[in-house]
C-alpha positions as a printed NumPy array, in Angstrom:
array([[ -3.109, -41.269,   0.949],
       [ -2.229, -39.867,  -2.407],
       [ -3.65 , -36.166,  -3.475],
       [ -3.014, -35.632,  -7.25 ],
       [ -5.504, -32.271,  -7.277],
       [ -6.418, -30.213,  -4.558],
       [ -9.486, -27.725,  -4.393],
       [ -9.592, -24.689,  -2.474],
       [-12.901, -22.972,  -1.87 ],
       [-12.322, -19.407,  -0.967],
       [ -9.277, -17.252,  -2.007],
       [ -9.086, -14.921,   0.6  ],
       [ -6.629, -13.908,   3.289],
       [ -6.447, -17.902,   4.312],
       [ -7.492, -19.749,   1.143],
       [ -5.347, -18.37 ,  -1.226],
       [ -1.834, -18.473,   0.753],
       [ -2.674, -22.142,   1.498],
       [ -3.665, -23.025,  -2.196],
       [ -0.38 , -21.485,  -3.218],
       [  1.75 , -23.295,  -0.7  ],
       [  0.368, -26.646,  -1.743],
       [  0.987, -25.531,  -5.503],
       [  4.675, -24.629,  -4.52 ],
       [  5.132, -28.25 ,  -3.807],
       [  3.925, -29.351,  -7.413],
       [  0.588, -30.459,  -6.83 ],
       [ -1.912, -28.821,  -8.943],
       [ -4.416, -27.019,  -7.175],
       [ -8.073, -25.546,  -8.135],
       [ -9.019, -22.491,  -6.421],
       [-12.489, -21.492,  -6.539],
       [-14.019, -18.009,  -5.635],
       [-17.214, -15.957,  -6.555],
       [-15.194, -13.095,  -6.987],
       [-14.577, -12.712, -10.858],
       [-11.838,  -9.787,  -9.773],
       [ -9.641, -12.238,  -7.703],
       [-10.075, -14.993,  -9.945],
       [ -9.067, -12.89 , -13.138],
       [ -5.95 , -11.505, -10.719],
       [ -4.596, -14.7  ,  -9.843],
       [ -4.811, -16.132, -13.129],
       [ -2.707, -13.424, -14.319],
       [  0.022, -14.47 , -11.65 ],
       [ -0.951, -11.723,  -9.414],
       [ -2.503, -11.05 ,  -5.934],
       [ -5.359,  -8.879,  -4.816],
       [ -4.542,  -8.844,  -1.197],
       [ -1.592,  -7.716,   0.676],
       [  0.411, -10.435,   2.117],
       [  4.371, -10.401,   2.427],
       [  6.193, -13.017,   0.112],
       [  2.503, -14.192,  -1.558],
       [  2.571, -12.586,  -4.636],
       [  6.377, -14.188,  -5.324],
       [  4.441, -17.888,  -4.417],
       [  1.563, -17.128,  -6.85 ],
       [  3.505, -15.789,  -9.454],
       [  5.651, -18.913,  -9.52 ],
       [  2.791, -21.589,  -8.921],
       [  0.487, -20.064, -11.891],
       [  3.42 , -19.644, -14.189],
       [  4.145, -23.04 , -13.684],
       [  0.562, -24.339, -14.006],
       [  0.429, -25.645, -10.599],
       [ -2.456, -23.276,  -9.496],
       [ -5.653, -21.993, -11.393],
       [ -8.637, -19.941, -10.043],
       [-12.19 , -20.625, -11.301],
       [-15.66 , -19.789, -10.232],
       [-16.984, -22.943, -10.886],
       [-15.92 , -26.233,  -8.525],
       [-14.124, -29.285, -10.388],
       [-13.039, -32.78 ,  -9.4  ],
       [-10.517, -33.093,  -6.596],
       [ -9.039, -35.781,  -4.246],
       [ -9.295, -33.054,  -1.324],
       [-11.204, -29.944,  -0.625],
       [-10.479, -27.08 ,   1.676],
       [-13.253, -24.718,   2.782],
       [-11.836, -21.521,   3.488],
       [-14.705, -19.309,   3.367],
       [-16.041, -16.063,   5.915],
       [-18.357, -17.255,   8.806],
       [-19.728, -13.775,  10.102],
       [-22.638, -12.74 ,  12.116],
       [-26.301, -12.679,  11.642],
       [-28.609, -10.203,  13.464],
       [-27.496,  -8.089,  16.256],
       [-26.877, -10.51 ,  18.968],
       [-23.499, -12.099,  17.016],
       [-25.354, -15.558,  16.109],
       [-22.909, -17.231,  13.935],
       [-23.639, -17.4  ,  10.192],
       [-22.853, -20.237,   8.388],
       [-24.325, -19.308,   4.925],
       [-21.284, -19.266,   3.201],
       [-19.997, -22.72 ,   4.634],
       [-23.525, -23.992,   3.632],
       [-22.812, -22.619,  -0.118],
       [-19.466, -23.999,  -0.29 ],
       [-20.601, -27.537,   0.744],
       [-23.465, -27.517,  -1.837],
       [-21.112, -26.126,  -4.641],
       [-18.463, -28.874,  -4.095],
       [-21.231, -31.872,  -3.534],
       [-21.965, -32.397,  -7.308],
       [-18.149, -33.062,  -7.891],
       [-17.702, -35.417,  -4.747],
       [-16.517, -39.123,  -5.447],
       [-15.727, -41.961,  -3.011],
       [-12.326, -41.322,  -1.296],
       [-12.521, -37.908,  -1.192],
       [-11.6  , -35.703,   1.646],
       [-13.422, -32.495,   2.597],
       [-11.812, -30.058,   5.315],
       [-13.231, -27.033,   6.688],
       [-10.778, -24.491,   7.662],
       [-13.179, -21.527,   8.386],
       [-13.202, -20.588,  11.944],
       [-16.609, -21.984,  13.119],
       [-19.062, -22.41 ,  16.014],
       [-18.948, -26.004,  17.789],
       [-20.564, -28.296,  15.673],
       [-20.104, -26.757,  12.229],
       [-18.246, -29.457,  10.816],
       [-20.968, -32.011,  11.589],
       [-23.41 , -29.434,  10.244],
       [-21.371, -29.211,   6.759],
       [-21.462, -32.897,   6.548],
       [-24.934, -33.164,   6.789],
       [-25.269, -30.667,   4.063],
       [-23.055, -32.558,   2.142],
       [-24.989, -35.874,   2.846],
       [-28.203, -34.283,   1.866],
       [-26.622, -33.358,  -1.322],
       [-25.176, -36.654,  -2.004],
       [-27.353, -39.383,  -0.842],
       [-25.34 , -41.716,  -3.319],
       [-22.36 , -41.271,  -1.084],
       [-21.837, -42.389,   2.556],
       [-20.372, -39.553,   5.277],
       [-18.945, -39.885,   8.68 ],
       [-22.079, -39.427,  10.711],
       [-23.911, -42.447,   9.21 ],
       [-21.04 , -44.716,   8.223],
       [-17.855, -44.123,  10.702],
       [-14.794, -45.493,   9.561],
       [-16.462, -46.986,   6.733],
       [-17.654, -43.745,   4.864],
       [-17.055, -42.686,   1.163],
       [-16.12 , -39.195,   2.159],
       [-13.509, -38.237,   5.128],
       [-14.514, -34.894,   6.993],
       [-12.306, -32.987,   8.966],
       [-12.121, -29.84 ,  10.685],
       [ -8.383, -28.118,  10.512],
       [ -8.397, -24.531,  11.531],
       [ -5.777, -21.988,  10.452],
       [ -3.79 , -20.672,  12.906],
       [ -1.338, -17.807,  11.276],
       [ -0.874, -14.412,  11.716],
       [ -1.656, -11.769,   8.982],
       [  1.761, -10.22 ,   7.674],
       [  3.447, -13.773,   8.211],
       [  0.878, -16.167,   6.9  ],
       [  3.373, -18.025,   4.507],
       [  6.038, -18.68 ,   6.99 ],
       [  3.537, -19.572,   9.717],
       [  1.504, -22.031,   7.486],
       [  4.74 , -24.123,   6.829],
       [  6.223, -23.955,  10.387],
       [  3.31 , -23.763,  12.99 ],
       [  1.843, -26.861,  14.289],
       [ -1.521, -28.108,  12.883],
       [ -4.779, -29.263,  14.742],
       [ -6.376, -31.898,  12.986],
       [ -9.697, -32.538,  13.79 ],
       [-11.508, -35.508,  12.153],
       [-14.919, -37.109,  12.358],
       [-13.404, -40.429,  12.399],
       [ -9.713, -41.725,  13.099],
       [ -9.487, -42.097,   9.293],
       [-10.73 , -38.88 ,   8.572],
       [ -8.117, -37.52 ,  10.777],
       [ -4.988, -39.897,   9.323],
       [ -6.259, -38.572,   5.458],
       [ -6.173, -34.96 ,   6.491],
       [ -2.848, -35.429,   8.554],
       [ -1.439, -36.894,   5.476],
       [ -2.536, -33.634,   3.3  ],
       [ -1.266, -31.341,   5.628],
       [  2.129, -33.034,   5.816],
       [  3.031, -32.372,   2.254],
       [  4.041, -28.891,   3.61 ],
       [  3.519, -28.484,   7.237],
       [  6.903, -28.824,   9.084],
       [  5.299, -28.469,  12.349],
       [  3.604, -30.975,  14.189],
       [  0.085, -32.372,  13.012],
       [ -1.713, -33.041,  16.207],
       [ -4.775, -35.042,  16.137],
       [ -8.198, -34.544,  17.899],
       [-11.604, -35.003,  16.878],
       [-13.829, -32.331,  15.249],
       [-15.511, -30.74 ,  17.782],
       [-12.081, -30.245,  20.081],
       [-10.223, -28.651,  17.06 ],
       [-13.206, -26.259,  16.433],
       [-13.175, -25.392,  19.992],
       [ -9.235, -24.965,  20.371],
       [ -9.239, -22.27 ,  17.417],
       [-11.88 , -20.176,  19.597],
       [-10.273, -20.811,  22.744],
       [ -7.035, -19.593,  21.281],
       [ -8.21 , -16.398,  20.241],
       [-10.561, -15.961,  23.123],
       [ -7.663, -15.882,  25.366],
       [ -5.978, -13.404,  23.391],
       [ -9.202, -11.267,  23.399],
       [ -9.366, -11.555,  27.394],
       [ -5.796, -10.326,  27.503],
       [ -6.159,  -7.505,  25.171],
       [ -9.234,  -6.361,  27.193],
       [ -7.035,  -6.194,  30.082],
       [ -4.9  ,  -3.693,  28.473],
       [ -7.394,  -1.853,  26.856],
       [ -9.503,  -1.327,  30.067],
       [ -6.206,  -0.642,  31.926],
       [ -5.527,   2.353,  29.45 ],
       [ -9.006,   3.885,  29.997],
       [ -8.384,   3.654,  33.967],
       [ -4.792,   5.426,  33.228],
       [ -6.618,   7.956,  31.19 ],
       [ -8.987,   8.725,  34.108],
       [ -6.262,   8.629,  36.627],
       [ -3.747,  10.746,  34.572],
       [ -1.196,   8.081,  34.185],
       [  0.994,   7.208,  31.149],
       [ -0.432,   3.681,  30.42 ],
       [  2.471,   3.116,  28.028],
       [  4.995,   3.83 ,  31.238],
       [  2.765,   1.801,  33.37 ],
       [  3.075,  -1.28 ,  31.436],
       [  6.802,  -1.053,  30.738],
       [  7.083,  -0.925,  34.454],
       [  4.765,  -3.788,  35.367],
       [  6.322,  -5.975,  32.742],
       [  9.418,  -6.128,  34.592],
       [  8.123,  -8.333,  37.085],
       [  9.41 , -11.656,  35.955],
       [  5.615, -13.309,  35.718],
       [  3.745, -10.274,  34.135],
       [  3.212, -10.108,  30.669],
       [  0.437,  -7.014,  29.858],
       [ -0.327,  -6.433,  26.166],
       [ -0.475,  -3.114,  24.7  ],
       [ -3.517,  -1.569,  24.408],
       [ -5.175,   0.089,  20.961],
       [ -8.406,   1.13 ,  19.565],
       [ -9.869,  -1.836,  19.967],
       [ -9.91 ,  -5.319,  18.177],
       [-10.677,  -6.265,  14.784],
       [ -9.866,  -8.978,  12.26 ],
       [-11.378, -12.036,  11.515],
       [-10.53 , -14.089,  14.569],
       [-10.149, -12.307,  17.708],
       [-13.084,  -9.736,  17.038],
       [-15.489, -12.85 ,  16.108],
       [-14.422, -16.242,  17.594],
       [-15.2  , -15.155,  21.057],
       [-18.774, -14.701,  20.232],
       [-18.977, -18.406,  18.835],
       [-18.372, -19.276,  22.259],
       [-20.891, -17.036,  23.891],
       [-23.434, -18.098,  21.426],
       [-23.292, -21.796,  22.382],
       [-22.812, -21.325,  25.816],
       [-24.224, -18.176,  27.237],
       [-24.556, -18.92 ,  30.632],
       [-21.027, -20.132,  31.182],
       [-18.92 , -17.804,  29.104],
       [-19.297, -14.6  ,  31.264],
       [-15.681, -13.465,  31.283],
       [-15.315, -14.18 ,  27.776],
       [-18.242, -12.137,  26.91 ],
       [-17.24 ,  -9.402,  29.22 ],
       [-13.922,  -9.243,  27.413],
       [-15.681,  -8.919,  24.138],
       [-17.555,  -6.259,  25.313],
       [-14.956,  -4.095,  26.567],
       [-13.025,  -4.733,  23.408],
       [-16.154,  -3.912,  21.39 ],
       [-16.865,  -0.589,  23.448],
       [-13.253,   0.673,  23.123],
       [-13.557,   2.313,  19.775],
       [-16.386,   4.186,  21.082],
       [-14.431,   5.441,  23.941],
       [-11.745,   6.582,  21.146],
       [-14.167,   8.566,  19.263],
       [-15.254,  10.479,  22.582],
       [-11.379,  11.441,  23.139],
       [-10.923,  12.36 ,  19.525],
       [-14.049,  14.638,  19.753],
       [-12.596,  16.131,  22.933],
       [ -9.445,  16.855,  21.313],
       [-10.765,  18.6  ,  18.453],
       [-13.205,  20.891,  20.779],
       [-10.198,  22.   ,  23.154],
       [ -7.708,  22.792,  20.245],
       [-10.452,  24.707,  18.439],
       [-10.948,  26.801,  21.404],
       [ -7.222,  27.379,  21.93 ],
       [ -6.776,  28.018,  18.417],
       [ -9.67 ,  30.614,  18.511],
       [-11.39 ,  28.722,  15.352],
       [-14.517,  27.154,  14.985],
       [-14.579,  23.232,  14.926],
       [-15.573,  23.048,  11.603],
       [-12.346,  24.56 ,  10.57 ],
       [-10.416,  21.604,  12.264],
       [ -9.006,  19.132,   9.91 ],
       [ -8.481,  15.492,  11.49 ],
       [ -6.323,  12.758,  10.143],
       [ -6.553,   9.186,  10.995],
       [ -3.157,   7.15 ,  10.666],
       [ -4.223,   3.557,   9.411],
       [ -7.362,   2.031,   8.778],
       [ -6.52 ,  -1.702,   8.627],
       [ -7.196,  -4.005,  11.853],
       [ -3.525,  -4.42 ,  12.46 ],
       [  0.072,  -3.1  ,  11.161],
       [  1.432,  -3.905,   7.8  ],
       [ -1.564,  -5.234,   5.897],
       [ -4.352,  -3.989,   4.114],
       [ -6.963,  -6.217,   5.756],
       [-10.167,  -4.13 ,   7.005],
       [-12.465,  -6.777,   8.374],
       [-13.82 ,  -5.721,  11.728],
       [-11.245,  -2.924,  11.839],
       [-11.715,  -0.625,  14.927],
       [ -9.821,   2.247,  13.1  ],
       [-12.088,   1.935,  10.136],
       [-14.81 ,   2.064,  12.633],
       [-13.513,   5.012,  14.366],
       [-12.83 ,   7.218,  11.237],
       [-16.057,   6.389,   9.905],
       [-17.617,   7.811,  13.395],
       [-15.374,  10.99 ,  13.391],
       [-16.596,  11.767,   9.832],
       [-19.898,  11.29 ,  10.607],
       [-19.761,  13.511,  13.798],
       [-17.139,  15.877,  12.89 ],
       [-18.303,  19.082,  11.025],
       [-14.719,  19.633,   9.612],
       [-12.688,  17.924,   7.172],
       [-11.598,  14.2  ,   8.035],
       [ -8.895,  12.476,   6.38 ],
       [ -7.289,   9.2  ,   6.505],
       [ -3.856,   7.674,   5.684],
       [ -3.772,   3.753,   4.808],
       [ -0.443,   3.263,   2.872],
       [ -1.192,  -0.325,   2.228],
       [ -4.448,   0.776,  -0.152],
       [ -3.115,   3.915,  -1.502],
       [ -4.76 ,   4.798,  -4.491],
       [ -7.59 ,   1.743,  -4.36 ],
       [ -9.232,   2.585,  -0.956],
       [-12.675,   4.702,  -0.898],
       [-14.485,   5.521,   2.657],
       [-17.747,   7.262,   2.427],
       [-17.118,  10.727,   4.02 ],
       [-13.349,  10.347,   4.391],
       [-10.648,  11.54 ,   1.964],
       [ -7.774,   8.933,   1.717],
       [ -4.761,  10.783,   1.162],
       [ -0.868,  10.474,   1.516],
       [  1.008,  10.72 ,   4.815],
       [  2.828,  14.033,   3.527],
       [ -0.366,  15.699,   2.977],
       [ -1.87 ,  14.735,   6.339],
       [  1.084,  16.171,   8.005],
       [  0.645,  19.275,   6.457],
       [ -2.674,  20.221,   6.265],
       [ -4.127,  18.391,   9.522],
       [ -4.686,  20.174,  12.906],
       [ -5.554,  16.577,  14.81 ],
       [ -3.35 ,  13.61 ,  14.274],
       [ -4.666,  10.32 ,  15.411],
       [ -2.56 ,   7.305,  15.047],
       [ -4.546,   3.976,  15.529],
       [ -2.46 ,   1.581,  13.522],
       [  1.17 ,   1.201,  13.958],
       [  2.277,   0.783,  10.305],
       [  5.872,   0.608,   9.752],
       [  5.507,   3.818,   7.14 ],
       [  4.674,   5.626,  10.285],
       [  7.48 ,   4.463,  12.491],
       [  9.643,   7.475,  11.429],
       [  6.642,   9.912,  11.209],
       [  7.179,  13.416,  13.085],
       [  4.32 ,  15.721,  13.644],
       [  5.265,  19.195,  13.99 ],
       [  2.066,  20.755,  13.498],
       [ -1.098,  20.424,  15.596],
       [ -2.059,  17.789,  18.354],
       [ -1.363,  14.438,  18.376],
       [ -3.366,  11.415,  19.734],
       [ -1.379,   8.122,  19.675],
       [ -3.736,   5.078,  20.33 ],
       [ -1.075,   2.635,  19.787],
       [  1.845,   4.279,  21.641],
       [  3.866,   4.481,  18.353],
       [  5.355,   7.841,  17.92 ],
       [  7.835,   9.872,  19.335],
       [  6.666,  13.409,  19.008],
       [  8.158,  17.105,  18.37 ],
       [  5.307,  19.465,  18.939]])
C-alpha cells in the first residue's frame, strides 16, 4: 500500500515526533492541532516542546516542505490520531472526548482506501468505539465492524512505546505492536510503519494491542510502587533506602527500581486505571500499586513540612521566615513535560500549606513557566536564598549541584551533600 500523504492529529509529545519522522522520509505530512501557538511554531520550523533532536528533524522537514501544521484536517491516505485520553470525574474513568472529537474532525475528508490508526493510549475497546464514531459520521463508507476484510476504511490501534527524552531514537528502533480490526487493517498499518520503523512490526488484534500498552505500563507501575513503599518503610525503620536497594540488587535475580516522589506522565500514572475501570474486581494488585504511587506525593509533602518545622526550631526562626526550594517540576528527568507530575503537585501543596516563601527550579522551562503561588527561579538563586532544599527530579543540571546552606531532602537519591 502506498502512502503519499499522512495526517497526524495531535501535535504533542508523541504526535509531533511521529509526524517529523515520517516527514524525514520525504513523505508529505499534515499535522493537525487545536493549539494555534503550536501550529505557528511548527510552521516556523521550530518546536513548542522539549525533546532532544526533535528541533533538528522538524526544522529540516518544514524547510524542505514535507511537514506543515494546520487547524483543519485535509485529505490524506493515512490518519494517525495521537490525542490525550485523560480521566473524567474522581473515579478515574477514561475520557474519550478527544478521540471522539478527532474522529469527527477527520470524517469529512475520509475516502475509500484510507487507513485510520489510533495511537492514543486507550482503554480496551476504544478503537472499536472510534470506528463506530467514524461510521456514524460517514454512512456512505464501510468500516471493519460491519464489512470486515472488505471495508472501505482500514482501522487499527498501534500504541507508541517510547521514553520521553529518547523519543526520536525509540520511534525508529523499537518494535511496534500493530493491532488491526482485521488482517487487512493490520497489513495496511504495518506497511505504514515500515516506512521508518527499524524494529519488528508485530501483528495482533486491536483489543490485544490496546491491552498490551496498558499491561506494559501497569507492570512498571507495580514495580515502582514496590520501591516507593519500600522507601516509606525504610524511613520508618531508620534505614537508608538507597543503600538497601543497592545491596539487594547484588542478588543475581533481584532488580529493584529506584523510589521517587510519585509517578507522573501521560502513561504510567494513567494507563493502569484504564485496566481497573474495565475489570475492577480482577485488577486488585494493579489498583493497589496505583494507590501507593498516587499517595506517595502526600507522604513527601508531610516530610517536607516536618523538615520546615524542625529547621525553624533549630534556627530559632518562625516557619514563615523559612524559604523552601523545590528542584524540578517535570514528571521525569531532562524534559519539560508537566503532565501528571508528582513534583509539580508537591510544589503546589507546599506553597499552599507553607506560610513562608516557596521557590521552584525547572531548568527545562526557564522563563516560560508560571506556577500559582510559587516563584520559579534559577538554580543559583535557589542555592543562595533557600533554607530547605527539596530534590524532586534528577535533571542533569542538578548533577553537580552542591548545597552548602540549610537542610536537604533528596527524594531521588540524586545528590552528594556537603553541609
